[in-house]
C-alpha positions in Angstrom: -77.9 -13.5 2.4 -74.1 -13.2 2.7 -72.7 -9.8 1.8 -71.0 -9.5 -1.6 -68.5 -7.0 -2.8 -70.3 -4.3 -4.9 -69.5 -4.3 -8.6 -68.2 -1.2 -10.4 -71.1 1.0 -11.4 -72.4 0.5 -14.9 -71.1 -3.0 -15.5 -72.3 -6.5 -14.8 -68.9 -8.1 -15.8 -67.0 -10.1 -13.3 -63.4 -9.0 -12.8 -61.1 -11.1 -15.1 -59.2 -13.8 -13.3 -55.4 -13.9 -14.0 -54.2 -17.2 -15.3 -51.7 -18.9 -12.9 -48.2 -17.8 -13.7 -49.3 -14.8 -15.8 -47.5 -11.5 -15.4 -49.3 -8.4 -14.1 -49.7 -5.6 -16.7 -47.0 -3.6 -14.9 -44.5 -6.4 -14.9 -45.3 -7.2 -18.5 -44.6 -3.6 -19.5 -41.3 -3.7 -17.5 -40.3 -6.8 -19.4 -41.1 -5.2 -22.7 -39.0 -2.2 -21.7 -36.0 -4.4 -20.8 -36.4 -6.2 -24.2 -36.5 -2.8 -26.0 -33.3 -1.7 -24.2 -31.5 -4.9 -25.0 -32.5 -4.5 -28.7 -31.3 -0.9 -28.7 -28.0 -2.0 -27.1 -27.6 -4.8 -29.6 -28.2 -2.3 -32.5 -25.7 0.1 -31.0 -23.1 -2.7 -30.8 -23.7 -3.6 -34.4 -23.3 0.0 -35.5 -20.1 0.4 -33.6 -18.7 -2.8 -35.1 -19.6 -1.7 -38.6 -17.8 1.7 -38.1 -14.7 0.0 -36.6 -14.5 -2.5 -39.4 -15.0 0.2 -42.1 -12.2 2.3 -40.6 -9.9 -0.7 -40.5 -10.6 -1.7 -44.1 -10.2 1.8 -45.4 -6.9 2.2 -43.4 -5.5 -0.9 -45.1 -5.8 0.9 -48.4 -7.8 -1.6 -50.4 -8.6 -0.4 -53.9 -12.3 -0.9 -53.3 -13.9 -1.5 -49.9 -17.3 -3.0 -50.5 -20.3 -2.8 -48.2 -20.6 -6.6 -48.4 -17.0 -7.0 -47.1 -17.7 -4.6 -44.3 -20.8 -6.4 -43.2 -19.1 -9.8 -43.4 -16.1 -8.7 -41.4 -18.4 -7.1 -38.8 -20.4 -10.3 -38.5 -23.7 -8.9 -39.5 -26.0 -9.2 -42.5 -26.0 -6.6 -45.3 -29.6 -5.8 -44.3 -28.3 -4.7 -40.8 -25.7 -2.5 -42.5 -28.4 -0.8 -44.6 -30.6 -0.3 -41.6 -27.9 1.8 -40.0 -26.4 3.3 -43.2 -28.9 3.6 -46.1 -26.1 4.5 -48.6 -22.4 4.0 -49.0 -22.0 7.8 -48.6 -23.8 7.6 -45.2 -21.4 4.9 -44.0 -18.3 6.7 -45.2 -19.3 10.0 -43.6 -20.2 8.3 -40.3 -16.9 6.4 -40.3 -14.9 9.5 -40.8 -16.8 11.5 -38.1 -16.5 8.6 -35.7 -12.7 8.4 -36.2 -12.4 12.2 -35.7 -14.5 11.9 -32.5 -12.4 9.0 -31.2 -9.2 10.9 -31.7 -10.4 14.2 -30.2 -12.1 12.6 -27.2 -8.9 10.7 -26.5 -7.2 13.9 -25.4 -9.1 14.0 -22.1 -8.9 10.3 -21.6 -5.1 10.3 -22.0 -4.7 13.2 -19.6 -6.7 11.3 -17.0 -4.3 8.4 -17.0 -0.8 9.8 -17.7 1.4 13.0 -17.4 0.5 15.7 -20.0 3.7 15.4 -22.1 3.3 11.6 -22.4 -0.4 12.0 -23.2 0.5 14.5 -25.9 3.0 12.1 -27.4 0.6 9.2 -27.4 -2.1 11.3 -28.9 0.2 12.1 -31.8 0.4 8.4 -32.6 -3.4 8.4 -32.8 -3.3 11.3 -35.1 -1.1 9.5 -37.6 -3.5 6.5 -37.5 -6.5 8.9 -38.1 -4.7 10.4 -41.1 -3.9 7.0 -42.5 -7.6 6.0 -42.3 -8.6 9.4 -43.8 -6.1 8.8 -46.7 -7.6 5.4 -47.4 -11.0 7.0 -47.5 -10.0 9.8 -49.9 -12.0 8.7 -52.9 -15.0 7.8 -50.8 -14.9 11.1 -49.0 -14.8 13.0 -52.3 -17.9 11.1 -53.3 -19.6 12.2 -50.1 -18.7 15.8 -50.8 -19.9 15.5 -54.4 -23.3 14.2 -53.1 -23.7 17.3 -51.0 -22.3 16.1 -47.7 -19.7 18.0 -45.6 -17.8 15.5 -43.4 -15.1 18.1 -42.7 -17.3 20.8 -41.2 -16.0 20.4 -37.7 -12.6 18.8 -38.3 -10.3 21.8 -37.9 -12.1 23.2 -34.8 -12.2 19.8 -33.1 -8.5 19.0 -33.8 -7.3 22.4 -32.7 -9.4 22.0 -29.6 -7.9 18.7 -28.7 -4.3 19.9 -29.2 -5.1 23.1 -27.2 -6.3 20.9 -24.3 -3.1 18.8 -24.4 -0.7 21.8 -24.7 -2.5 23.7 -21.9 -2.2 20.7 -19.6 1.5 20.4 -20.4 2.2 24.1 -19.9 0.4 24.0 -16.6 2.5 21.0 -15.5 5.7 22.7 -16.7 6.6 20.0 -19.2 5.6 21.7 -22.4 6.5 25.1 -23.6 3.8 27.7 -23.0 4.5 29.6 -26.3 3.5 26.8 -28.6 0.6 27.5 -31.1 -1.9 24.6 -31.5 -2.2 25.2 -35.3 1.6 25.0 -35.6 1.5 21.6 -34.0 -1.4 20.5 -36.2 0.5 21.6 -39.3 3.7 19.8 -38.1 1.7 16.6 -37.5 0.1 16.8 -40.9 3.6 17.1 -42.4 4.7 13.9 -40.6 1.7 12.1 -41.9 2.4 13.2 -45.5 6.1 12.1 -45.2 5.6 8.8 -43.3 1.9 8.1 -43.0 1.7 4.7 -44.7 1.3 1.6 -42.5 4.8 0.4 -43.4 6.4 3.7 -42.3 5.2 3.7 -38.7 8.8 3.3 -37.3 9.9 6.4 -39.2 6.7 8.3 -38.2 7.5 7.5 -34.5 11.0 8.8 -34.8 9.7 12.0 -36.4 7.1 12.4 -33.7 9.7 12.0 -31.0 11.7 14.9 -32.6 8.6 17.0 -32.7 7.8 16.2 -29.1 11.4 17.1 -28.1 10.8 20.5 -29.6 7.6 21.0 -27.6 9.1 20.1 -24.2 10.0 22.9 -21.8 13.8 23.4 -21.5 14.5 24.7 -18.0 
């Protein structure tokens, strides 16, 4: 009799034959993992679009920014919005925190692409935009605080940290005075925002920021 390959002990079953064109278990798992990553990436893009649209609508100063309008402008269904942000307060707080993070993270990004004094001046424009959005969200943010949230917990520390980074780089380069206090700059920027923070006042805001920047520059 011809020799046959021994079967695994304890079983009389023949090994299952794979159908032509069928994936191996390992390749199937790999495909599932890629699909899961794609879905996660798609969900992240949806979240980022929702936050960007929410910030834009709040900055425009509409009397009432609805969740339906945010979802529509972001190109997603209202169900997608609720999957990311179960309540209006959750969306508002996430939008505010995202705008704060974008502004503060921009300090290092700007310093990597331009001289420190120019980076500081451009960052100031971003600060005015951030404050405009925050002003448009004022009522919504008060509702967040009333519901027990604390969207401002890290605001001061992060803003002072970003300004400190910019001023330090400018002082090291010899283009910004070394005796400038970050909190003084933050207070001055807040003053500009109060005086000329509306979208229609951007030209005036830029002129005031230029004056502030001239005061920060090192005079040899």
